[in-house]
NUZA-584059 format. One record per residue (C-alpha): residue in one letter; z, x, y. Coordinates in steps of 0.5 Angstrom, whole numbers, plus 500, padded with zeros to 3 digits. Example, Ala and Ser with C-alpha at 12.3 -4.5 7.8 and 13.67 -1.06 7.14 Angstrom:
// NUZA-584059
A516525491/S514527498/
***
This chain:
// NUZA-584059
M083367643/S077368647/N077375651/D072372657/A076371663/E074364666/A070363672/A073362679/P073356683/G067355687/S063360682/I057358677/E062354673/D062349678/Q055348679/G053344673/P049345667/V043350668/E036346668/I031349663/S024346661/P022343654/E018349653/L023354655/A028350650/R024351644/Q023359646/I031359646/E031356640/N026360636/K029366639/R036364636/D033362629/D030369629/L036373630/L040369625/E035371620/K035378622/F042379622/E043374616/L048370620/Y049363617/D049357622/G050350618/F055349613/A053347605/P054339604/E060341599/V063345605/I063339610/E065334604/E071338603/A073339610/E072331612/E077330606/R082335609/V082331616/E084324612/D091322613/V093328618/Q100325621/A102323614/E101329611/I104333617/Q111329616/D111330609/E111338610/V117337615/D123338610/E119344607/R118348614/A122350620/D122344625/M120347632/R118341635/P124341640/L122348643/P118348650/T111350647/W104351650/T097353649/T093357654/D085358653/P079358657/V077352660/D071351655/A075352649/Q074348643/D080349639/F087352640/D089357635/D096360638/A101357642/I107360645/S115359646/V120363650/L127363651/E132368654/R139369651/D145374653/E143380649/E135379647/Y129375649/V126371643/V118370643/W115365638/V108366637/H105359633/I099360630/A095355626/D096354619/V089354617/T091357610/H094350609/Y087347609/V083353607/H085357601/P082361595/G078357590/S076352596/E069351598/M071353606/W075359604/D068362600/A064360606/A069363611/M069369607/E061369607/R061368615/G066373616/N068371623/T065366629/I060368633/Y059366640/L052367643/P052365650/G052357650/Y052357643/T057358637/I056359630/H063357627/M066361621/L070354619/P067347620/P068344627/V071338623/L077341621/A077347626/E077343632/T082337629/V088339624/C087346625/S087346633/L094346636/V092340641/P098337646/N102331644/E101332637/D105335631/R101341628/L102345622/A103352624/H105359622/T110362627/V112369628/E119369631/M120376635/H127378638/L126383643/D131388646/K133386653/D132394655/D126396652/L123390649/S123393642/Y123389636/R131387634/N128382629/I122379626/E121373622/I115370620/Y115363617/K111356616/S113351621/V111344625/I110345632/H109340638/S105343644/D107340650/E101342654/R094345653/L093350659/T087354662/Y088360665/K087358672/E092352670/T097358668/E096362674/E097355678/R104354674/L106361676/D106360683/D109353683/E116353682/D116345681/A111345676/P112343669/L113350664/H114354671/D120357668/E118359661/I111361663/S114366669/L119369664/V114370659/F109373664/E115378666/L116380659/A108381658/D108385664/Q113390662/M110390655/H103392658/E106397662/Q110400656/R103400652/K100404658/E106409658/E105410651/G098412651/S094405650/L087405653/V087399658/L080398660/N081392664/P087394668/R085388673/R086382668/D090376671/R097374670/A095369665/H090373661/T096379661/I101374658/I096372652/E093379651/E100382650/C104376646/M098376641/L098384641/K106384640/A105378634/N099382631/K103388631/A110385628/V106382622/T102388620/H109392620/E112387616/L106387611/M106395611/W114397612/D118391609/R113389603/G108395602/V102391601/E095392602/A092387607/M086387612/Y089392617/R085394623/V083402624/H080405630/P078413629/Q079417635/P073421639/S072428638/P075432643/D068434645/E066427646/W072425650/D070431654/D063428655/A066422657/L071424662/R066429665/E061423666/I066419669/Q068425674/E061425677/L061418679/D061417686/G068415689/V071416683/S076422681/I081423675/P088424677/G089432675/D096430672/S092426667/W087430664/D091432658/D091425655/P084422655/R087415654/K092416660/A086419664/V082413664/N087408665/A089412671/T082413674/L080405673/E086403677/Q084407683/A076407682/P072402687/E070396684/R063398683/Q064403678/L069400673/G063398669/K060405669/I067408667/Q068403661/W061404659/A062412659/V068411654/M065405650/K059410648/V064415645/M068411642/P067410634/R067403631/A074400629/R073397622/Y078393617/M081397612/N086396606/D090402608/P092402615/F094409616/G089413621/G092408626/H089404632/H087410637/A085405643/L091401642/N095408640/F099404635/E100407628/I099401624/Y095394627/G092388624/H090381626/F094375625/T093370631/S086368630/P085365623/I080359626/R075364628/R076371624/M076372616/S081378617/D087373620/L085368615/V086373609/N092376612/H096369613/W095368605/I098375604/V104373608/Y105367605/Q103368598/N104376598/D098375594/V092380595/P085378594/E082383588/N076384592/L080386599/V076392600/E070389599/L072383604/C074389609/D067392609/H064385609/A068383615/S067389619/D059389618/Q059381620/Q063383626/Q057388628/A052384626/G055378631/E055383636/S048386635/A046378635/E050377642/R047383645/E040381643/Y040374645/R043376652/D037381653/F033375651/L036370656/E035375662/E028376660/V026369661/G030369667/L037366665/D043368667/P047369660/D054368664/A051362667/V049359661/N055361657/N060357662/R055351664/G051350658/V044348659/E040341660/V033340658/V029337664/D021336665/E017341668/E017336674/E024336675/T025343675/A020345680/E023340685/
***
């Protein structure tokens, strides 16, 4: 899932493509090429990778039908996806049910390893790339779009192969009563944007209103629990639709990595986030306290994460970015490691890893394979290091690309949300 909020009605998203001249288009393309070379990022795919991907999208429905008897048939469950309006692929879907003593939440994730596995050309390409990189208005894919945007995408009204995380949650505190992870066949009823999800929550007569309302109630409770337990929440004013996706994906990722470590005791690609030193936290909190109109509640100073959470909830809108930046400056980078111990400081999770985005993250793809086969790649430590390095390279490239767009007079967010259209200089001047 993308972490970017969608633009609101009447915003830059509704204004049509950004118009640029042919000369500016050439400058942008040259800058993009320079960044790819500088950070050793890969754009196009080798012919053998494309050929393999094209072969895997043939006779899709027949192959899925052949799989039905070997998998859990989840097609009767009401199921939907929620993604940004401009999303090109949908790699996770949700189902929910309330029972007498529990809630059941199903997070269905695209079963990419059915098509991409060790020994395949696409696997090698994905391991090399590490992740999909999203530059404003331009995507550098981890997997060939011909595969990622078709058979691996949980599009509505078609059967799809999935890896389902079934979580039985206690009604009192939403703790795990039981976790099951298995291969499945699903059928998404609808593809919703974040904006459409918000509208469904407000319309009692809308399709899926009851299911979306129930899962929001659970997600909101999960969110409050995380904050109480010390999880850092840098975006406390996130809307209901984003809260649903964020909390359900966190719950599923946490469930899978606890299964891997506590129940199986296997190595995997865990996400480890070290904590800042006490002096670094003190520096960040002092910087925040000195901002105009900002005050850290006196009862929260003992836990810096709770102090930041409480401050963000009360601070004026104009200061949110400065508070977030003060925290980000002292935060060590999270990395992928084969050993989870050390935990995830920002989330305050003892063990954490990624599982819900195998179309765009190599770590999730590897973890899918380990869950499915219980087979840990021999070069796992190398893969962890490479995924961490590629993530950093992608973030650096995105930052430099955004800076460049601003230098040439373009709004990176407008380019990202609206795309660009090349027109003659005479037309742009009108």
